[in-house]
C-alpha positions in Angstrom: 210.5 93.7 53.9 207.1 92.1 54.5 207.1 90.4 51.1 210.6 89.0 51.9 209.3 87.5 55.2 206.3 86.0 53.4 208.5 84.5 50.7 210.8 82.9 53.2 207.8 81.6 55.1 206.2 80.1 51.9 209.5 78.5 50.8 210.0 77.0 54.3 206.5 75.6 54.3 206.8 74.2 50.8 210.2 72.6 51.7 208.7 71.1 54.8 205.8 69.7 52.8 208.1 68.1 50.3 210.2 66.5 53.0 207.1 65.2 54.8 205.8 63.8 51.5 209.0 62.0 50.8 209.1 60.6 54.4 205.5 59.4 54.1 206.3 57.7 50.7 209.3 56.0 52.2 207.8 54.8 55.5 204.1 54.3 54.4 201.1 54.9 56.6 201.3 54.6 60.4 198.7 52.7 62.4 196.7 55.0 64.7 197.0 54.7 68.5 193.4 54.0 68.9 193.7 50.4 67.7 195.6 48.5 70.4 196.1 44.8 69.9 195.9 43.5 73.5 195.1 44.7 77.0 197.2 43.5 79.9 197.1 43.8 83.7 193.3 44.5 83.8 192.2 45.6 87.2 195.4 47.3 88.4 194.9 50.5 90.3 197.0 53.6 90.8 197.4 55.5 94.1 194.1 57.3 93.7 192.3 54.0 93.2 191.8 54.6 89.5 191.9 51.5 87.3 195.1 51.4 85.2 194.6 50.0 81.7 197.8 49.0 80.0 197.7 48.5 76.3 200.2 46.7 74.0 200.4 48.2 70.5 201.4 45.2 68.5 204.0 45.3 65.8 203.4 43.7 62.4 204.1 40.0 62.0 207.6 39.3 63.2 208.1 36.0 61.2 211.1 36.5 59.0 212.1 40.0 60.1 215.4 40.5 61.8 215.7 42.2 65.2 217.5 45.2 63.6 214.7 45.8 61.2 212.1 45.6 64.0 214.1 48.1 66.1 214.2 50.5 63.1 210.5 50.1 62.5 209.7 50.7 66.1 211.9 53.8 66.1 210.2 55.0 63.0 206.8 54.6 64.7 207.7 57.1 67.4 209.4 59.4 65.0 206.4 59.3 62.7 204.0 60.2 65.6 206.2 63.1 66.7 206.6 64.3 63.1 202.8 64.1 62.6 202.1 66.0 65.8 204.7 68.7 64.8 203.3 69.0 61.3 199.8 69.5 62.7 201.0 72.2 65.1 202.9 74.0 62.3 199.8 74.0 60.2 197.7 75.4 63.1 200.4 78.0 63.8 200.5 79.0 60.1 196.7 79.6 60.2 197.1 81.8 63.2 200.0 83.6 61.6 197.8 84.4 58.6 195.4 86.2 61.0 198.3 88.1 62.6 199.5 89.3 59.2 196.1 90.2 57.9 195.8 94.0 57.9 191.9 93.7 58.1 191.9 91.6 61.3 190.3 93.1 64.4 192.0 93.5 67.7 190.0 90.6 69.1 191.1 88.3 66.3 194.7 89.4 66.6 194.7 88.8 70.4 193.0 85.4 70.0 195.6 84.4 67.3 198.4 85.4 69.6 196.9 83.5 72.5 196.4 80.4 70.4 200.0 80.5 69.2 201.3 80.9 72.8 199.1 78.0 73.9 200.4 75.8 71.1 204.0 76.6 72.0 203.3 75.9 75.7 201.7 72.5 75.0 204.5 71.6 72.6 207.1 72.4 75.2 205.3 70.5 77.9 205.0 67.4 75.7 208.7 67.6 74.8 209.7 67.9 78.4 207.4 65.1 79.4 208.8 62.8 76.7 212.3 63.5 77.9 211.3 62.7 81.5 209.7 59.4 80.4 213.0 58.5 78.6 214.8 59.2 81.8 212.6 56.7 83.5 214.3 54.0 81.4 212.1 53.8 78.3 213.9 53.9 74.9 211.4 56.3 73.4 208.0 57.9 74.1 205.4 60.1 72.5 202.9 62.2 74.3 199.8 63.3 72.5 197.7 66.0 74.1 194.1 66.4 73.2 191.5 68.9 74.4 190.9 67.0 77.7 192.8 63.8 77.2 196.4 62.7 77.1 197.8 59.6 75.3 201.2 58.3 76.3 202.9 55.6 74.2 206.2 54.2 75.4 208.7 51.9 73.7 209.0 48.9 75.9 208.6 45.1 75.7 206.2 45.2 78.6 204.7 47.7 81.0 204.0 46.9 84.6 201.2 48.4 86.6 203.8 50.4 88.7 205.4 51.8 85.6 201.9 52.8 84.2 201.1 54.5 87.5 204.4 56.4 87.4 203.7 57.5 83.9 200.2 58.7 84.8 201.7 60.6 87.8 204.2 62.3 85.6 201.5 63.4 83.1 199.2 64.5 86.0 202.1 66.5 87.5 203.3 68.2 84.3 200.1 68.7 82.3 197.6 69.1 85.2 195.1 66.5 83.9 193.0 64.0 85.9 194.3 60.4 86.0 191.2 59.2 84.3 192.1 61.4 81.3 195.4 59.7 80.7 195.8 56.6 78.5 199.1 54.7 78.7 200.1 52.2 76.0 203.3 50.5 75.0 204.8 49.2 71.8 207.7 46.8 71.7 
């Protein structure tokens, strides 16, 4: 029975790897969030008096591209980030599952692996809920990236006002219990 579960797990991971490889080949590399093109609304402050910094993540040159192609590229941007985040989480979960299935693992290692898996699932659920709440605020799409002590939020919008940024920071603060200074908000048309 154990061999059967391991075989299914291996086949699933290999299939996922093939699908992700094909997706990457088709879409090409994705620009990282850390390279915003422009900053707007410098000096705006949220309700706690914290400076709100809104960033526009610029799309590639829009010269001869049609609007439909731009919309698809922007949608792919958000899907790619979500896919990348999920892939990383699955890899981490797989590593912890190896510890759980290791017969030589100590009780402490097993407990730590279980706790890490639970923590990953909790963060994943919180990010998914937060992304849905952001979409309900009127944004077409959103991606929430949670780090150790920092949260990045990228929304799909042509522009982002200070009040919208403050609302997004408040949502993140409420649902992820992080300080407003630890939240970055960016937008991509």
